[in-house]
N, C-alpha and C positions, 0 to 999 in steps of 0.2 A: 276310622276306615274299617271296612269289613274285610274279612279273610275269605279266601276261596274255600268252599266246602266240597269235598270229594264224595261222589255218590256212584253207585254201580249203574252200568248200562241197563241192566234188568229193571232197576227201580225207575229209571227214566221212561222205559218203554211201557211200564205199567200205568204211568200217569204223566204223560208229557206236559200237560197243562200245569201241573203242580211244579214241574221242573222250571218252567218259564216264570211262574209266579214267585218261586223261591229266589230266582236271580233278580227279580224286580224288588222284592221286599227284604231279602236277607243278604244280597251281594252275590258275587261271582260264584258259579257252580261249575265244578270240574267232574268230567266223566272219564274214567280210565277204561281202556280196552287192552288187549294183549300187545298191540303195536305202539301205543302212545296214549295221548289224552286229548280231550276236547274241553274248552272252557267257554261257558256262556256268561256274557257280561251285559247287563242292562245299562243303557245310557239314555237319559232324557234327551229329546230333541232340543237343540239350542241350549243344552245344559252346560254348566261350567265343567271344564276338564278336571279329571282327578288330579290331586296335588302331585302325585308321583309322575303322572304324564307331563304336567307343567314343568316340573323340575328336570325331567329327562330331556325335554325339548329346549329349555332355556328361554330367555326373553326374545321377543321379536324386535327386529330393527328395521322399521319401515322407512 
């Protein structure tokens, strides 16, 4: 599993496409500002859920 990497808002604004590419290839990217933070997570369409997400939700009972 990948860890969230924190980068500055200034770095994102310099090259936003690199920010999206990093989320896709390296995992979650977090941007902090003075009031909080934003996290960008890439997820494939029809992809399997993250194991942490699966464990948090529990098994379905259809």
